[in-house]
N, C-alpha and C positions, 0 to 999 in steps of 0.2 A: 451425510458426509461429515467428516471431522474437519473442523476449522480451527487452526492455530492462530491466535492473535498476538502480534508483537508490536510494541514492546510490553504489552500488558501481561504477557506470560500466562495467557488464559486459553483454554481449549473449549469449544462448544460443539455440540452435535446438532446438525440441521438435516431434516428429512426431505427427500425428494430432489428432483432435477430442477434447476433454475438458471437464469442468466447471472453472470457476475454482477451486473448492475442491480438486479433484484436482490441478490444475496447481500450486497453492501447496504442497500436501503433497509432491508429487514434487520440488519445489525446496527443501523444508525450511523453508518460510516459514509462520509462524502467521498465519491469516487476520486476526486482530485487530491485526496489526502492519503491514499493507500495504493500499494502495489499488491496484486493478487497473483499468487504463484502456485502452479500445480507441477509437481516434480521440479524440473529445471526450466519450466516455461512460464513466461510472464503473460498473463491473460488480460484481455480487454473487456470493457463493460458488456459487449454484445455476445461474448462467448458463453457457451453453456458448461456448467459443472454438473456432474452426475452424483447420484446418491452415494455411490461407493468411492468417491474421490477423497483425497486428503489434500486440503488447501491450506496455504499459509497466507495470511494477510499482514503485511508490514506497513507501518506508518511511514509516509514520505516526509523526510526532514530536510529542509533546505537551509543553507547558510554556509559561511566559510569557516576556515580553520581559525585557530587562535590569532587574534590581531588582524583578521581580514578586513574588518570595518575601518581600522585605523591605518591600514597600509596605504602608502603613497605610490607604490609601484604601479606604473601604467596609468596613473591619473594625471589630469591636467592641473598645473599649478598656476595661479594667477601671477602675472608679471608685475 
């Protein structure tokens, strides 16, 4: 299968059928840090990917927009 890794902009070839969890482990990627996508479908760790699949693995990035950490909107202010 062809695996596209983002944001690394790298593509690797992997032989054979395996679970998404096993694929991530073989690539050294923690499941909680990535989204695995086949066509337009988000896959879970237990789902199987086939040798002829084309897979995209995207890094999960969390955080707010500019100024999110310093925003006071919705936060409690001491009296």
